[in-house]
C-alpha positions in Angstrom: -5.9 5.2 -46.5 -9.4 4.7 -48.1 -10.1 2.0 -50.7 -13.3 2.2 -52.7 -14.5 -0.9 -54.7 -17.3 -0.8 -57.3 -18.7 -3.4 -59.7 -19.7 -1.9 -63.0 -21.6 -3.7 -65.9 -19.9 -4.4 -69.2 -21.5 -2.9 -72.3 -19.5 -3.1 -75.6 -16.3 -4.7 -74.3 -17.7 -8.2 -75.0 -17.5 -7.4 -78.7 -13.7 -7.6 -78.4 -13.8 -10.8 -76.3 -13.5 -9.3 -72.7 -15.9 -11.2 -70.4 -15.1 -9.3 -67.2 -14.1 -10.7 -63.9 -17.4 -10.8 -61.8 -20.9 -11.9 -62.3 -23.3 -9.0 -62.2 -27.0 -9.8 -62.2 -27.8 -11.8 -65.3 -24.7 -10.6 -67.1 -21.0 -9.9 -66.5 -19.1 -7.0 -65.1 -15.8 -5.8 -63.9 -14.5 -4.7 -60.5 -13.0 -1.2 -60.3 -11.0 -0.2 -57.3 -9.6 3.2 -56.2 -7.2 4.0 -53.4 -6.8 7.4 -51.7 -4.1 8.1 -49.1 -4.1 11.2 -46.9 -1.9 12.4 -44.1 -2.3 14.7 -41.1 -1.0 18.2 -41.4 -0.8 21.3 -39.2 -2.8 24.2 -40.3 -1.1 27.6 -39.8 -3.0 30.6 -38.4 -2.9 33.6 -36.1 -3.3 33.6 -32.3 -5.6 36.0 -30.6 -4.1 35.0 -27.2 -0.5 33.8 -26.8 0.7 32.7 -23.3 4.5 32.3 -23.1 4.5 30.5 -19.7 5.7 26.9 -19.8 4.7 25.6 -16.3 1.3 24.9 -14.9 -1.7 26.1 -16.9 -0.6 29.3 -18.8 -4.1 29.3 -20.3 -7.0 28.6 -17.9 -10.6 29.0 -18.6 -13.1 28.7 -15.7 -16.2 28.3 -17.7 -19.4 30.2 -17.3 -22.4 31.1 -19.4 -20.8 34.3 -20.6 -17.3 33.1 -21.6 -16.9 33.7 -25.3 -13.8 33.2 -27.5 -15.6 32.6 -30.8 -13.2 32.6 -33.7 -10.2 32.7 -31.4 -7.1 30.5 -31.5 -5.5 30.4 -28.0 -1.8 29.3 -27.8 0.0 28.1 -24.7 3.6 26.9 -24.2 2.3 24.7 -21.4 -1.0 23.2 -20.6 -4.4 24.6 -21.4 -7.2 24.0 -18.7 -10.9 24.4 -19.4 -13.5 23.5 -16.8 -17.2 24.4 -16.2 -20.1 25.3 -18.3 -19.2 26.4 -21.9 -15.6 26.3 -20.8 -14.1 26.4 -24.2 -16.1 29.5 -25.1 -16.6 28.3 -28.7 -12.9 28.9 -29.4 -11.7 27.9 -32.8 -8.7 26.0 -31.4 -6.6 25.5 -28.3 -2.9 24.8 -29.1 -0.8 23.6 -26.2 3.0 23.1 -25.8 5.0 20.0 -26.7 5.1 18.9 -23.0 1.5 20.0 -22.2 -2.0 18.7 -22.4 -5.4 19.9 -23.5 -6.9 19.8 -20.1 -10.5 19.6 -21.3 -10.1 22.4 -23.9 -11.6 21.3 -27.3 -10.9 21.4 -30.1 -7.2 21.2 -29.4 -3.9 20.6 -31.1 -0.4 19.9 -29.8 2.5 22.0 -31.1 5.9 20.5 -31.8 7.8 23.4 -30.2 7.2 26.4 -27.9 6.3 29.6 -29.5 8.9 32.4 -29.0 7.8 36.0 -28.7 8.0 37.2 -32.3 8.4 40.9 -31.1 11.5 40.1 -29.1 15.1 39.8 -30.3 15.0 36.1 -29.2 12.1 35.6 -31.6 14.0 37.3 -34.4 12.1 40.6 -34.5 13.0 43.2 -37.0 10.8 42.5 -40.0 7.9 44.6 -41.2 5.5 42.0 -39.8 7.3 41.7 -36.5 9.2 44.9 -35.6 11.3 45.2 -32.5 8.8 47.6 -30.9 10.6 47.7 -27.6 13.5 49.5 -29.1 11.2 52.5 -29.6 10.8 53.1 -25.9 12.4 56.5 -25.1 14.8 57.0 -22.3 13.3 57.9 -18.9 13.5 61.5 -17.9 16.2 62.4 -15.5 15.2 61.7 -11.9 12.3 59.5 -12.9 13.0 56.7 -10.3 11.0 55.1 -7.6 11.3 58.1 -5.3 9.2 60.3 -7.6 6.4 61.8 -5.4 3.7 60.6 -7.8 4.5 56.9 -7.8 1.7 56.4 -5.2 -0.3 53.7 -6.9 2.5 51.7 -8.5 4.5 51.5 -5.3 2.0 51.8 -2.5 -1.3 50.8 -4.0 -2.9 54.1 -3.0 -5.9 54.3 -5.3 -6.5 58.0 -4.7 -3.3 59.5 -6.0 -5.1 61.6 -8.7 -6.7 63.7 -6.0 -3.2 64.8 -4.8 -2.0 66.0 -8.2 -1.6 69.8 -8.0 -3.0 72.0 -10.8 -0.5 72.3 -13.6 1.1 68.9 -12.8 2.5 67.2 -15.9 1.0 64.0 -14.5 -2.5 65.4 -15.3 -3.6 64.5 -18.8 -6.1 66.8 -20.4 -5.2 66.3 -24.1 -3.0 64.2 -26.4 -1.6 65.4 -29.7 0.7 64.0 -32.3 4.1 62.7 -31.2 5.3 61.2 -27.9 4.3 62.3 -24.4 6.4 60.9 -21.5 5.0 61.1 -18.0 7.2 60.3 -15.0 5.1 58.4 -12.4 1.4 57.7 -12.2 -0.7 59.6 -14.8 -4.4 60.4 -14.6 -7.0 61.8 -16.9 -8.6 65.1 -15.9 -11.6 65.1 -18.3 -12.4 63.1 -21.4 -9.5 63.0 -23.8 -9.9 62.3 -27.6 -6.9 61.9 -29.9 -7.9 64.0 -32.9 -8.6 62.6 -36.4 -5.6 62.1 -38.5 -3.3 62.1 -35.5 -1.1 59.3 -34.1 0.1 59.7 -30.6 2.3 57.7 -28.1 1.8 58.0 -24.4 4.7 56.7 -22.3 4.0 56.2 -18.6 7.4 55.6 -16.7 7.2 53.8 -13.4 3.5 54.3 -13.0 -0.1 53.5 -13.9 -2.6 55.3 -16.1 -5.7 56.1 -14.1 -8.7 56.9 -16.3 -10.1 58.6 -13.2 -13.7 58.1 -14.3 -13.1 59.6 -17.8 -12.8 58.3 -21.4 -9.6 58.0 -23.4 -10.6 57.6 -27.0 -9.2 57.8 -30.5 -11.2 59.6 -33.1 -11.7 58.2 -36.6 -8.4 57.8 -38.5 -6.5 58.5 -35.2 -4.1 56.1 -33.5 -2.7 55.8 -29.9 -0.2 53.5 -28.3 0.1 53.5 -24.5 3.6 52.3 -23.3 4.3 51.3 -19.7 8.0 51.3 -18.9 10.3 51.7 -15.9 13.2 50.6 -13.8 11.3 49.6 -10.7 7.8 48.8 -11.9 5.7 48.9 -15.0 2.0 49.7 -14.9 -1.3 49.3 -16.7 -4.6 51.1 -17.2 -6.8 51.4 -14.1 -9.9 53.2 -13.1 -10.3 54.2 -9.5 -13.4 56.3 -9.9 -15.6 53.9 -11.9 -17.0 54.8 -15.2 -13.7 55.1 -17.0 -13.5 54.0 -20.6 -10.4 53.0 -22.6 -11.5 53.1 -26.3 -8.4 53.2 -28.4 -7.2 52.0 -31.8 -3.5 51.5 -32.5 -1.8 53.4 -35.4 -2.5 51.6 -38.6 0.3 53.1 -40.8 2.9 50.4 -41.0 5.6 53.0 -41.5 5.1 54.3 -38.0 7.2 52.8 -35.2 4.3 51.6 -33.0 1.9 50.5 -35.8 -0.6 47.9 -34.6 0.2 48.3 -30.9 -2.4 49.5 -28.5 -0.9 48.7 -25.1 2.8 47.8 -24.5 4.4 46.7 -21.2 8.2 46.9 -21.1 9.6 43.4 -21.3 12.8 44.5 -19.6 11.2 44.3 -16.1 10.3 40.7 -15.4 8.6 41.2 -12.0 7.2 43.9 -9.8 4.0 45.3 -8.3 2.7 46.7 -11.5 3.3 43.7 -13.8 0.1 41.7 -13.5 -3.1 43.1 -15.0 -6.8 42.6 -15.0 -8.8 43.3 -18.2 -12.1 43.7 -16.4 -14.1 45.0 -19.2 -16.1 47.2 -16.8 -13.7 49.0 -14.5 -12.5 50.3 -16.9 -14.6 49.5 -19.9 -12.2 48.2 -22.6 -12.6 48.7 -26.3 -9.2 48.0 -27.9 -8.0 47.5 -31.5 -4.5 46.2 -31.7 -1.9 44.3 -29.7 -1.9 44.2 -25.9 1.7 43.2 -25.1 2.5 42.0 -21.5 5.0 39.2 -21.9 5.8 38.9 -18.1 2.3 39.5 -16.8 -0.3 37.2 -15.3 -3.5 38.5 -17.0 -7.0 38.0 -15.8 -10.0 38.6 -18.2 -13.2 39.2 -16.3 -15.3 41.2 -18.6 -16.2 41.8 -22.3 -13.6 43.4 -24.5 -14.8 44.9 -27.7 -12.9 46.6 -30.5 -12.4 50.3 -30.5 -15.4 52.4 -31.6 -13.2 53.8 -34.4 -11.1 50.7 -35.0 -11.1 47.5 -36.9 -12.1 44.2 -35.2 -8.6 43.1 -34.0 -7.5 42.1 -30.6 -4.3 40.2 -29.8 -3.0 39.5 -26.3 0.6 38.3 -25.6 1.2 37.5 -21.9 2.9 35.0 -19.5 -0.4 33.5 -18.3 -4.1 34.2 -18.8 -7.1 33.3 -16.6 -10.6 33.8 -17.7 -12.7 33.7 -14.6 -15.9 32.7 -16.3 -17.3 36.0 -17.6 -14.6 37.2 -19.9 -15.1 37.4 -23.7 -13.5 39.0 -26.7 -15.0 39.8 -30.0 -14.6 37.5 -33.0 -11.2 37.5 -34.5 -11.0 37.8 -38.4 -7.5 38.0 -39.7 -8.6 40.7 -42.1 -9.4 43.0 -39.1 -5.8 42.9 -37.9 -4.5 43.6 -41.4 -6.6 46.7 -41.4 -5.3 47.5 -37.9 -1.7 47.4 -39.0 -0.9 44.3 -36.9 0.5 40.9 -37.6 -0.4 38.8 -34.6 1.7 35.9 -33.4 1.2 32.9 -35.7 1.9 29.2 -35.9 -0.1 26.0 -35.6 -3.8 26.8 -35.5 -5.3 23.3 -35.9 -4.9 20.0 -37.5 -6.2 18.9 -40.9 -5.5 16.4 -43.7 -4.1 16.5 -47.2 -4.4 14.1 -50.0 -1.1 12.3 -50.9 -2.5 10.2 -53.8 
């Protein structure tokens, strides 16, 4: 509550007999008082990083001179933890869970409840804004289990599986066209691959990783690509075991398409395994992504710059279990208009505290 008091001189009111209530210089005046009452309110907004973990520090920023989350609201269901030089990375807001704490991350706000994955059935998915994307994952091909001979990297960590792929193997990727391509086991690029203009493609990697193999996977202008990692024994992620690989993809933007707004999707049905966790290094491979990166059970490490796709809008949203920025990670600024153009509605909720006038 704010009270403002001001003494103002009387001019013509003395003609009707009013002499005021205060002396004012050589004359008389009257005291005018105004009262304003405001209350604290939560400001809604979109999250560029949403960490569903509830214990420990689901969002941890080890500061460094290069960390940068300008314009980003980061949301944790537990604590946030920021330490070191430029630890907050100029983030717009850190929102922590009802039982958590800010841990040195500023500016910060506390949520009244935990955020629920809006793309899951538990979160009430099924709207145009939040589709049940996971229901679009196709059934695995017959015999695509852990015994597949090209599950080298996902099951053994062998980084050189690509060299063992025989000519003509369906695990070799040389092009992607419209529609859905399903690969059983680890997949690898053999040459640079561009999804053609006007084309929307889905690449499903079942029980394996996607090795860029030193090449570039890119979407042309007006093209879209969703890469889905699924499986019964492990799920994977993009890797680059030959250095120089580039993942430069924009999600489909047409909201009538089943995977609109999604760039990378990791199957939520598998809650643990050797391929769950993921490092967004920004350099091995280079990452330029427009759209949602969905890894709800993954511990994600950001250790390099992530830009938007060359042919995509400025929109990057990460949903994970926990995220660690090791002091060099950064993502580009996060305008909500960019995600609208990208066909994505990011998770949203409390994105800060403000005030509103009551009277």
